[in-house]
LOMARKOL-235490 format. One line per field, with one value per residue: residue number from 1; x, y, z of N, C-alpha, C, CB in turn. Coordinates in nm, 3 decimals. Glycine has a CB too. Layout:
// residues N
i = c(NUM_...)
nxx = c(X_...)
nyy = c(Y_...)
nzz = c(Z_...)
caxx = c(X_...)
cayy = c(Y_...)
cazz = c(Z_...)
cxx = c(X_...)
cyy = c(Y_...)
czz = c(Z_...)
cbxx = c(X_...)
cbyy = c(Y_...)
cbzz = c(Z_...)
This chain:
// residues 136
i = c(1_2_3_4_5_6_7_8_9_10_11_12_13_14_15_16_17_18_19_20_21_22_23_24_25_26_27_28_29_30_31_32_33_34_35_36_37_38_39_40_41_42_43_44_45_46_47_48_49_50_51_52_53_54_55_56_57_58_59_60_61_62_63_64_65_66_67_68_69_70_71_72_73_74_75_76_77_78_79_80_81_82_83_84_85_86_87_88_89_90_91_92_93_94_95_96_97_98_99_100_101_102_103_104_105_106_107_108_109_110_111_112_113_114_115_116_117_118_119_120_121_122_123_124_125_126_127_128_129_130_131_132_133_134_135_136)
nxx = c(0.084_0.049_0.079_-0.058_0.035_0.225_0.351_0.288_0.038_-0.290_-0.479_-0.321_-0.235_-0.473_-0.513_-0.294_-0.368_-0.608_-0.512_-0.347_-0.533_-0.680_-0.472_-0.418_-0.665_-0.703_-0.459_-0.271_-0.014_0.075_0.227_0.316_0.390_0.533_0.542_0.827_0.890_0.752_0.791_0.587_0.347_0.051_-0.163_-0.430_-0.420_-0.429_-0.693_-0.829_-0.759_-0.886_-1.150_-1.185_-1.176_-1.417_-1.603_-1.568_-1.714_-1.974_-2.241_-2.416_-2.461_-2.685_-2.750_-2.613_-2.598_-2.557_-2.290_-2.178_-2.227_-2.060_-1.809_-1.795_-1.719_-1.446_-1.336_-1.371_-1.655_-1.742_-2.017_-2.124_-2.290_-2.406_-2.202_-2.006_-1.954_-1.948_-1.725_-1.645_-1.342_-1.170_-1.266_-1.279_-1.014_-0.896_-0.873_-0.695_-0.447_-0.164_-0.103_0.157_0.417_0.687_0.856_0.910_0.662_0.666_0.926_0.951_0.962_0.868_0.633_0.574_0.318_0.230_0.065_0.060_0.255_0.470_0.698_0.952_1.102_1.341_1.416_1.354_1.474_1.620_1.686_1.790_1.775_1.566_1.327_1.149_0.831_0.595_0.243_0.044)
nyy = c(-0.117_0.224_0.529_0.861_1.061_1.177_0.944_1.007_1.112_1.112_0.952_0.752_0.604_0.485_0.341_0.167_0.019_-0.096_-0.250_-0.424_-0.563_-0.687_-0.839_-1.016_-1.147_-1.262_-1.374_-1.249_-1.036_-0.697_-0.430_-0.106_0.192_0.505_0.823_0.997_1.312_1.578_1.454_1.303_1.186_1.082_0.870_0.934_1.205_1.320_1.262_1.415_1.671_1.682_1.655_1.887_2.084_2.036_2.084_2.358_2.481_2.444_2.586_2.524_2.239_2.005_1.746_1.436_1.239_1.387_1.463_1.208_1.154_1.340_1.259_1.010_1.074_1.102_0.881_0.554_0.503_0.425_0.370_0.475_0.261_0.119_0.001_-0.025_-0.037_0.162_0.157_0.195_0.219_0.347_0.324_0.046_-0.046_0.029_-0.155_-0.325_-0.224_-0.079_0.236_0.344_0.284_0.203_0.294_0.582_0.670_0.872_0.880_0.665_0.500_0.273_0.035_-0.290_-0.497_-0.762_-1.038_-0.982_-0.789_-0.526_-0.451_-0.222_0.025_0.278_0.366_0.350_0.166_-0.066_-0.307_-0.166_-0.037_-0.193_-0.315_-0.500_-0.470_-0.503_-0.499_-0.517)
nzz = c(0.000_-0.075_0.082_0.103_0.265_0.551_0.798_1.064_1.093_1.238_1.106_0.999_1.218_1.284_1.048_1.065_1.291_1.194_0.977_1.118_1.270_1.064_0.948_1.155_1.175_0.917_0.850_0.683_0.534_0.538_0.363_0.415_0.256_0.290_0.130_-0.018_0.100_-0.081_-0.325_-0.425_-0.653_-0.739_-0.940_-0.882_-0.837_-1.092_-1.163_-0.972_-1.062_-1.315_-1.234_-1.081_-1.281_-1.414_-1.206_-1.159_-1.358_-1.288_-1.120_-0.901_-0.698_-0.590_-0.501_-0.376_-0.573_-0.801_-0.774_-0.797_-1.069_-1.191_-1.092_-1.214_-1.467_-1.458_-1.338_-1.181_-0.979_-0.650_-0.462_-0.145_0.078_-0.126_-0.288_-0.099_0.259_0.556_0.828_1.174_1.231_1.401_1.666_1.673_1.665_1.900_2.111_2.002_1.941_2.090_2.257_2.268_2.052_2.049_1.863_1.657_1.452_1.267_1.174_1.008_0.691_0.571_0.673_0.785_0.837_1.034_1.195_1.509_1.524_1.412_1.161_1.081_0.866_0.808_0.567_0.212_0.036_0.134_0.398_0.613_0.936_1.017_1.243_1.495_1.646_1.902_1.870_2.054)
caxx = c(0.000_0.121_0.001_-0.039_0.073_0.327_0.305_0.249_-0.099_-0.379_-0.543_-0.230_-0.240_-0.596_-0.485_-0.203_-0.449_-0.701_-0.437_-0.303_-0.649_-0.707_-0.361_-0.439_-0.787_-0.695_-0.327_-0.202_0.087_0.061_0.343_0.272_0.502_0.505_0.617_0.933_0.825_0.769_0.817_0.478_0.247_-0.027_-0.260_-0.553_-0.402_-0.478_-0.839_-0.874_-0.744_-0.993_-1.278_-1.191_-1.210_-1.561_-1.677_-1.560_-1.814_-2.108_-2.267_-2.478_-2.486_-2.777_-2.765_-2.493_-2.600_-2.498_-2.146_-2.142_-2.225_-1.939_-1.694_-1.792_-1.652_-1.301_-1.289_-1.470_-1.718_-1.798_-2.116_-2.144_-2.417_-2.437_-2.081_-1.922_-2.011_-1.860_-1.702_-1.575_-1.218_-1.103_-1.307_-1.254_-0.873_-0.847_-0.836_-0.602_-0.317_-0.128_-0.082_0.300_0.459_0.826_0.928_0.839_0.606_0.702_1.058_0.949_0.925_0.798_0.585_0.527_0.226_0.196_-0.035_0.063_0.378_0.499_0.840_0.959_1.228_1.353_1.453_1.272_1.544_1.673_1.640_1.859_1.682_1.454_1.307_1.018_0.764_0.466_0.129_-0.048)
cayy = c(0.000_0.351_0.633_0.993_1.158_1.126_0.839_1.053_1.162_1.025_0.853_0.641_0.518_0.406_0.248_0.066_-0.068_-0.170_-0.352_-0.522_-0.647_-0.771_-0.933_-1.117_-1.221_-1.336_-1.432_-1.184_-0.936_-0.571_-0.340_0.033_0.278_0.648_0.888_1.093_1.442_1.664_1.376_1.210_1.222_0.962_0.880_0.998_1.349_1.357_1.258_1.532_1.787_1.680_1.676_2.029_2.161_2.019_2.148_2.504_2.526_2.418_2.683_2.463_2.095_1.986_1.607_1.352_1.169_1.477_1.447_1.078_1.165_1.415_1.175_0.902_1.125_1.099_0.756_0.459_0.550_0.325_0.444_0.435_0.195_0.031_-0.073_-0.043_0.007_0.240_0.099_0.283_0.152_0.418_0.258_-0.097_-0.082_0.072_-0.270_-0.410_-0.160_0.001_0.377_0.368_0.181_0.160_0.364_0.702_0.641_0.982_0.853_0.544_0.510_0.150_-0.048_-0.421_-0.538_-0.902_-1.065_-0.894_-0.712_-0.442_-0.429_-0.089_0.068_0.423_0.393_0.276_0.075_-0.192_-0.343_-0.091_0.021_-0.283_-0.355_-0.558_-0.410_-0.562_-0.409_-0.529)
cazz = c(0.000_-0.074_0.148_0.042_0.367_0.643_0.888_1.197_1.095_1.315_1.019_0.976_1.336_1.269_0.939_1.119_1.376_1.110_0.903_1.216_1.303_0.946_0.934_1.257_1.145_0.792_0.832_0.570_0.568_0.465_0.361_0.396_0.217_0.296_0.023_0.010_0.106_-0.198_-0.446_-0.455_-0.752_-0.757_-1.049_-0.837_-0.849_-1.224_-1.159_-0.897_-1.148_-1.417_-1.163_-1.044_-1.401_-1.438_-1.097_-1.172_-1.454_-1.234_-1.014_-0.783_-0.696_-0.479_-0.456_-0.384_-0.701_-0.900_-0.760_-0.853_-1.214_-1.226_-1.062_-1.312_-1.587_-1.441_-1.280_-1.132_-0.856_-0.560_-0.386_-0.006_0.103_-0.238_-0.324_0.020_0.386_0.641_0.959_1.267_1.264_1.511_1.790_1.664_1.683_2.032_2.193_1.927_1.924_2.207_2.223_2.248_1.958_2.062_1.758_1.611_1.320_1.178_1.119_0.927_0.551_0.536_0.783_0.743_0.943_1.046_1.298_1.626_1.527_1.296_1.131_1.022_0.805_0.796_0.429_0.117_-0.053_0.186_0.532_0.717_1.031_1.039_1.381_1.522_1.761_1.934_1.855_2.167)
cxx = c(0.089_0.029_0.033_-0.002_0.176_0.266_0.252_0.108_-0.189_-0.443_-0.453_-0.217_-0.363_-0.576_-0.395_-0.280_-0.544_-0.628_-0.386_-0.416_-0.684_-0.599_-0.377_-0.557_-0.771_-0.558_-0.252_-0.101_0.064_0.192_0.291_0.395_0.455_0.593_0.733_0.869_0.858_0.790_0.703_0.385_0.173_-0.125_-0.390_-0.543_-0.449_-0.630_-0.894_-0.865_-0.853_-1.128_-1.293_-1.227_-1.360_-1.641_-1.675_-1.668_-1.957_-2.132_-2.320_-2.495_-2.569_-2.778_-2.633_-2.484_-2.539_-2.345_-2.101_-2.133_-2.100_-1.816_-1.681_-1.726_-1.500_-1.248_-1.404_-1.523_-1.774_-1.888_-2.133_-2.283_-2.461_-2.318_-1.991_-1.994_-1.905_-1.849_-1.625_-1.448_-1.147_-1.138_-1.270_-1.109_-0.819_-0.802_-0.729_-0.462_-0.286_-0.096_0.065_0.357_0.602_0.912_0.846_0.791_0.645_0.838_1.059_0.904_0.844_0.759_0.535_0.447_0.195_0.098_-0.031_0.193_0.388_0.650_0.846_1.098_1.226_1.394_1.366_1.343_1.589_1.626_1.714_1.755_1.561_1.446_1.167_0.960_0.628_0.357_0.036_0.020)
cyy = c(0.123_0.456_0.768_1.100_1.097_1.029_0.887_1.109_1.062_0.918_0.732_0.551_0.429_0.302_0.135_-0.033_-0.155_-0.283_-0.462_-0.618_-0.740_-0.875_-1.048_-1.207_-1.311_-1.396_-1.376_-1.082_-0.814_-0.494_-0.200_0.117_0.422_0.720_0.972_1.230_1.526_1.588_1.283_1.269_1.093_0.979_0.949_1.150_1.399_1.361_1.379_1.658_1.795_1.710_1.824_2.117_2.154_2.095_2.300_2.560_2.511_2.510_2.618_2.313_2.067_1.845_1.530_1.277_1.254_1.471_1.315_1.083_1.239_1.327_1.059_0.945_1.113_0.968_0.668_0.506_0.431_0.401_0.386_0.376_0.101_-0.060_-0.100_0.013_0.077_0.174_0.199_0.212_0.218_0.351_0.109_-0.134_-0.044_-0.045_-0.356_-0.351_-0.073_0.144_0.411_0.253_0.131_0.217_0.486_0.677_0.750_0.959_0.737_0.573_0.389_0.078_-0.179_-0.478_-0.686_-0.917_-0.969_-0.816_-0.626_-0.432_-0.297_-0.062_0.219_0.463_0.308_0.158_-0.058_-0.213_-0.271_-0.028_-0.066_-0.321_-0.412_-0.494_-0.475_-0.457_-0.411_-0.500)
czz = c(0.000_-0.014_0.085_0.144_0.460_0.744_1.021_1.202_1.167_1.229_0.997_1.097_1.328_1.160_0.988_1.207_1.295_1.036_0.996_1.250_1.187_0.925_1.032_1.220_1.022_0.763_0.711_0.622_0.480_0.471_0.326_0.364_0.222_0.195_0.074_0.000_-0.018_-0.328_-0.482_-0.561_-0.784_-0.873_-1.008_-0.845_-0.985_-1.226_-1.084_-0.983_-1.253_-1.352_-1.124_-1.162_-1.430_-1.333_-1.107_-1.263_-1.403_-1.115_-0.886_-0.803_-0.571_-0.421_-0.466_-0.517_-0.812_-0.894_-0.822_-1.005_-1.263_-1.206_-1.163_-1.443_-1.579_-1.383_-1.236_-0.998_-0.779_-0.462_-0.246_0.012_-0.007_-0.269_-0.205_0.142_0.469_0.778_1.045_1.314_1.381_1.644_1.789_1.695_1.821_2.118_2.126_1.914_2.044_2.164_2.201_2.166_1.979_1.951_1.720_1.468_1.219_1.111_1.020_0.784_0.506_0.664_0.724_0.859_0.930_1.162_1.417_1.638_1.402_1.282_1.058_0.968_0.794_0.655_0.337_0.054_0.006_0.330_0.643_0.808_1.059_1.186_1.398_1.647_1.779_1.921_1.975_2.298)
cbxx = c(-0.096_0.166_0.028_-0.162_-0.050_0.395_0.415_0.346_-0.151_-0.487_-0.580_-0.094_-0.243_-0.717_-0.419_-0.089_-0.527_-0.770_-0.321_-0.252_-0.771_-0.719_-0.226_-0.462_-0.902_-0.733_-0.338_-0.305_0.231_-0.055_0.453_0.197_0.554_0.528_0.526_1.056_0.866_0.882_0.943_0.399_0.310_-0.101_-0.291_-0.585_-0.255_-0.426_-0.888_-0.790_-0.609_-0.997_-1.286_-1.057_-1.132_-1.600_-1.621_-1.424_-1.799_-2.125_-2.366_-2.615_-2.350_-2.915_-2.872_-2.491_-2.743_-2.547_-2.105_-2.243_-2.351_-1.927_-1.704_-1.933_-1.691_-1.259_-1.199_-1.411_-1.830_-1.686_-2.250_-2.124_-2.522_-2.474_-2.004_-1.785_-2.071_-1.910_-1.624_-1.666_-1.127_-1.143_-1.458_-1.290_-0.789_-0.955_-0.960_-0.657_-0.313_-0.009_-0.138_0.375_0.446_0.835_0.954_0.930_0.454_0.705_1.154_0.857_1.049_0.886_0.472_0.646_0.096_0.323_-0.019_0.041_0.501_0.433_0.904_0.922_1.249_1.454_1.605_1.225_1.660_1.827_1.652_1.953_1.636_1.466_1.329_1.027_0.748_0.467_0.052_-0.110)
cbyy = c(0.000_0.392_0.636_1.034_1.204_1.242_0.746_1.158_1.188_1.107_0.916_0.694_0.603_0.498_0.322_0.133_0.014_-0.076_-0.288_-0.453_-0.559_-0.684_-0.863_-1.051_-1.126_-1.245_-1.580_-1.116_-0.992_-0.485_-0.388_0.087_0.241_0.704_0.974_1.077_1.517_1.755_1.296_1.176_1.289_0.927_0.742_0.956_1.385_1.260_1.127_1.550_1.785_1.543_1.586_2.074_2.107_1.868_2.105_2.544_2.449_2.269_2.787_2.529_2.011_2.022_1.537_1.251_1.129_1.622_1.454_0.972_1.237_1.544_1.119_0.852_1.269_1.213_0.783_0.317_0.652_0.243_0.445_0.555_0.297_0.113_0.003_0.026_-0.112_0.386_-0.034_0.322_0.149_0.567_0.274_-0.146_-0.016_0.151_-0.355_-0.437_-0.077_-0.062_0.465_0.380_0.233_0.010_0.271_0.829_0.629_1.114_0.825_0.440_0.525_0.059_0.024_-0.516_-0.454_-0.991_-1.204_-0.974_-0.804_-0.301_-0.548_0.017_0.001_0.477_0.363_0.368_0.143_-0.193_-0.490_0.019_0.154_-0.409_-0.236_-0.712_-0.256_-0.622_-0.444_-0.667)
cbzz = c(0.121_-0.218_0.300_-0.031_0.447_0.716_0.912_1.245_0.952_1.383_0.885_0.936_1.466_1.235_0.820_1.200_1.475_1.009_0.829_1.342_1.338_0.822_0.957_1.393_1.123_0.680_0.819_0.475_0.550_0.522_0.258_0.524_0.074_0.440_-0.059_-0.091_0.232_-0.176_-0.428_-0.327_-0.881_-0.628_-1.102_-0.694_-0.828_-1.331_-1.093_-0.769_-1.216_-1.489_-1.037_-0.984_-1.523_-1.436_-0.963_-1.225_-1.582_-1.193_-1.063_-0.754_-0.696_-0.523_-0.538_-0.268_-0.737_-0.878_-0.611_-0.810_-1.263_-1.141_-0.921_-1.340_-1.611_-1.353_-1.162_-1.121_-0.887_-0.484_-0.461_0.089_0.124_-0.363_-0.429_0.002_0.464_0.654_0.948_1.388_1.143_1.513_1.811_1.526_1.577_2.105_2.221_1.790_1.794_2.282_2.333_2.385_1.820_2.062_1.632_1.619_1.328_1.255_1.230_0.991_0.464_0.445_0.866_0.701_0.939_1.068_1.347_1.751_1.540_1.309_1.047_1.125_0.665_0.897_0.404_0.010_-0.106_0.179_0.552_0.655_0.980_0.952_1.475_1.538_1.744_2.075_1.732_2.171)
């Protein structure tokens, strides 16, 4: 997985907890990569640019369905309640992840999440700085 922000953001702690819970439940491993600051450009950025051009020409949008029609012009749309459901992962992971991780997430570039541990690297290219930390 590639993230679009730094690791120290609150959403990434929730993501780490969610992935840990899923890794434990399904026996899978996740690798999370954080971008090099100032060097990220994701394909979704192009879609946002095209969508902004369309929205500038529209004075008023009243319904969520109208947004869906616009978004369908620039990419695939998954509708909440139809194609996917919303879960409160913030509350769900509180019992699964401890508040102090044993490392500073802001310093990490790659996190590898297994059942009840996370391995982390401070560089993208190799295993320098690799360490294991318990999640519980």
